[in-house]
C-alpha positions in Angstrom: 88.5 63.8 58.3 85.7 61.2 58.4 86.3 60.5 62.0 86.1 64.3 62.8 82.9 64.5 60.8 81.5 61.6 62.8 82.4 63.3 66.1 80.7 66.5 64.9 77.5 64.7 64.2 77.8 62.9 67.5 78.0 66.3 69.3 75.0 67.5 67.3 73.1 64.4 68.3 74.0 65.0 72.0 72.9 68.6 71.8 69.7 67.6 70.0 68.9 65.0 72.7 69.7 67.4 75.6 67.6 70.2 74.1 64.8 67.8 73.2 64.6 66.5 76.8 64.8 70.1 78.2 62.0 71.4 75.9 59.8 68.4 75.7 56.9 70.4 77.1 57.5 73.1 74.4 57.8 71.2 71.1 57.8 74.4 69.1 60.3 76.4 71.1 62.9 78.4 69.1 65.8 76.6 70.8 64.4 73.2 69.7 63.8 74.5 66.2 67.2 76.0 65.9 69.0 72.8 67.0 66.9 70.6 64.7 67.6 72.9 61.7 71.3 72.1 62.0 70.5 68.6 60.8 69.8 70.3 57.5 72.7 72.7 57.6 75.5 70.2 58.5 74.9 67.9 55.6 75.2 70.8 53.2 78.6 71.7 54.7 79.5 68.0 54.7 78.8 67.7 51.0 80.9 70.8 50.4 83.9 69.2 52.2 83.5 65.9 50.5 83.5 67.5 47.1 86.8 69.3 47.9 88.3 71.3 46.1 85.2 72.2 44.1 83.0 72.1 47.2 84.0 75.5 48.5 83.0 77.2 45.2 79.7 75.3 45.1 78.9 76.5 48.6 79.8 80.1 47.7 77.4 79.9 44.6 74.6 78.4 46.7 74.9 81.0 49.5 75.2 83.8 46.9 72.1 82.7 45.0 70.0 82.4 48.1 71.3 85.7 49.5 70.4 87.5 46.3 66.8 86.3 46.5 66.6 87.6 50.1 68.1 91.0 49.4 66.4 91.8 46.1 63.0 92.8 47.7 64.8 95.5 49.6 66.8 96.9 46.8 65.9 99.1 43.9 65.2 98.0 40.3 68.1 96.6 38.4 69.7 95.3 41.6 69.8 91.6 40.7 71.7 91.8 37.4 74.1 94.3 38.8 74.6 92.2 41.9 75.3 89.1 39.8 77.9 91.0 37.9 79.6 92.2 41.1 79.5 88.7 42.5 81.1 87.2 39.3 83.8 89.9 39.2 84.6 89.3 42.9 85.0 85.5 42.4 87.1 86.0 39.3 89.4 88.4 41.0 90.0 85.8 43.7 92.0 83.8 41.2 93.5 86.5 39.0 93.7 89.7 41.0 93.3 88.8 44.7 95.3 91.8 46.0 93.3 94.2 43.9 90.1 92.8 45.2 91.4 93.2 48.8 91.8 96.9 48.1 88.9 97.8 45.8 86.0 96.0 47.7 86.8 97.6 51.1 87.1 100.9 49.4 83.6 100.4 47.9 82.2 99.1 51.2 83.4 102.1 53.4 81.4 104.9 51.6 78.3 102.7 51.5 78.7 102.0 55.2 79.0 105.7 55.9 75.9 106.5 53.7 73.9 103.7 55.3 74.7 105.0 58.8 73.8 108.6 57.9 70.6 107.6 56.1 69.6 104.9 58.7 69.6 102.3 56.0 67.9 103.2 52.8 68.7 101.8 49.4 72.5 101.7 50.2 72.0 99.0 52.8 71.2 96.0 50.5 74.3 97.0 48.4 76.4 97.2 51.6 75.3 93.8 52.7 75.8 92.3 49.3 79.3 93.7 48.9 80.3 92.5 52.4 78.9 89.0 51.5 80.8 89.0 48.1 84.0 90.0 49.7 83.8 87.4 52.5 82.6 84.5 50.4 85.5 85.1 48.0 87.9 83.9 50.7 86.5 80.4 50.8 88.1 79.3 47.5 91.3 81.1 48.5 91.9 78.5 51.2 92.7 76.1 48.3 95.3 78.6 47.1 97.3 78.5 50.4 100.8 77.0 50.0 99.8 73.8 51.9 99.1 70.2 51.1 95.6 69.5 49.8 94.5 67.6 52.9 95.7 70.5 55.2 93.8 73.0 53.2 90.7 70.9 53.6 91.3 70.6 57.3 91.5 74.3 57.7 88.1 74.7 55.9 86.7 72.0 58.1 88.1 73.9 61.1 86.5 77.1 59.9 83.1 75.7 59.3 83.0 73.7 62.5 84.1 76.6 64.8 81.8 79.1 63.1 78.8 76.8 63.3 79.3 75.5 66.8 80.2 78.9 68.2 76.7 80.1 67.0 75.1 77.0 68.5 76.9 77.4 71.8 76.2 81.2 72.0 72.5 80.7 71.4 72.1 77.8 73.9 74.2 79.6 76.5 72.3 82.8 76.0 68.9 81.0 76.2 69.7 79.0 79.3 71.8 81.5 81.3 71.5 84.9 79.6 70.9 87.8 82.0 72.8 90.8 80.8 72.3 92.1 77.3 75.1 93.2 75.1 73.2 95.5 72.7 69.5 95.6 73.7 68.8 98.3 71.1 70.1 96.1 68.3 69.5 92.5 69.3 67.8 91.9 72.7 68.7 88.2 72.7 72.5 88.7 72.6 73.9 88.4 76.1 77.3 88.5 77.7 76.6 85.0 79.1 75.8 83.7 75.6 79.1 85.2 74.3 81.1 83.7 77.1 79.5 80.3 76.6 80.2 80.4 72.9 83.8 81.4 73.5 84.4 78.6 76.0 83.0 75.9 73.7 84.9 77.4 70.7 88.1 77.4 72.7 87.8 73.8 73.8 86.8 72.7 70.3 89.6 74.7 68.6 92.2 73.0 70.9 90.8 69.5 70.5 90.1 69.6 66.7 93.2 71.7 65.8 95.6 69.4 67.7 93.9 66.3 66.3 94.3 67.6 62.8 97.8 68.9 63.5 96.9 72.4 62.3 98.8 74.5 64.8 100.2 74.7 68.3 98.0 75.3 71.3 98.8 79.0 71.6 97.8 79.8 68.0 94.6 77.6 68.3 93.6 79.4 71.5 94.1 82.8 69.9 92.2 81.7 66.8 89.3 80.5 68.9 88.9 83.7 70.8 89.1 85.9 67.7 86.8 83.7 65.7 84.2 83.6 68.5 84.3 87.4 68.8 84.2 87.7 65.0 81.2 85.4 64.7 79.4 87.4 67.4 80.2 90.7 65.6 78.9 89.4 62.3 75.7 88.3 63.9 75.3 91.7 65.6 76.0 93.6 62.3 73.3 91.7 60.4 70.9 92.2 63.4 71.4 95.9 63.1 70.8 95.7 59.3 67.5 93.8 59.9 66.4 96.4 62.5 67.1 99.1 59.9 65.1 97.2 57.3 62.2 96.6 59.8 62.3 92.8 59.6 62.9 90.0 62.1 64.5 87.6 59.6 65.7 87.8 56.0 63.4 84.9 55.0 61.9 81.7 56.5 64.2 79.4 54.6 65.6 77.7 57.7 63.1 77.0 60.5 64.2 78.6 63.8 67.0 80.5 62.0 65.5 82.6 59.3 67.2 83.1 55.9 70.6 82.2 54.6 71.8 85.7 55.6 70.7 85.0 59.1 72.8 81.9 59.1 75.8 83.1 57.1 76.2 86.3 59.1 79.0 84.9 61.3 80.8 83.4 58.3 81.0 86.9 56.7 83.5 87.8 59.4 85.1 84.5 60.3 86.1 83.4 56.7 88.3 86.4 55.9 89.5 86.7 59.5 90.9 83.1 59.7 92.4 83.5 56.2 94.3 86.7 57.3 95.3 85.1 60.6 96.8 82.2 58.7 98.6 84.2 56.0 99.8 87.1 58.2 100.3 85.6 61.7 101.4 82.1 60.9 104.3 82.5 58.5 105.1 78.9 57.8 101.5 77.8 57.6 102.5 74.5 59.1 
């Protein structure tokens, strides 16, 4: 694990050097700021991994607290205490009633989604985003409930964080350097097919390299996971971009330079965390 972490930081260093040289005439370019910000984000993920198994829950609490601060200004009165209660109930259900939570939360999300679409946002939108976040974050502690050896559970979490993060980085860099054809200009003008392809290519290579090194799965499974996680991360980013457009904002906050708020950064994880969990539990029977 320590070797893998070291290689991850080496890759970030190489990306930082390349972007730094490429944008030396534009010291405040968004690409430069985004890559530099990962030097703040990666250590948070590293601490979470080093504190395993408690680290996943601590990360969930940190993201939840920051997200609550970002959504509260857009919600009605009484949102914060009710949201905290929902958050706590969701986390508790992870350990005591996981199957019930898997049914009830999606049932709560669907009518909110329908209402938000009909009303073009409105007060239902913050609740929709919050429930989606609660549901997705609740899966991070579940990785430690998988019938696997502790070091294998930790390896899958590392795999999830690494692929989700570097897919985002690769999509942004590829889109910035080569982007020509927009995917959804009415929602997010910066999302391009070239960025999606670049992110998918990097994620595929990383999945095969990291997954085989950690002995997580065979090449066929790892390739499938890479494609699905790359698409899932892209979809999460696009969903939250649509929400921001509905709320009339560019970013949820200015917490992370070049990225925005915690919701701007965790949007991909909202999809990839439950997606990988379901892939492992439903399409990899022996969880070897």
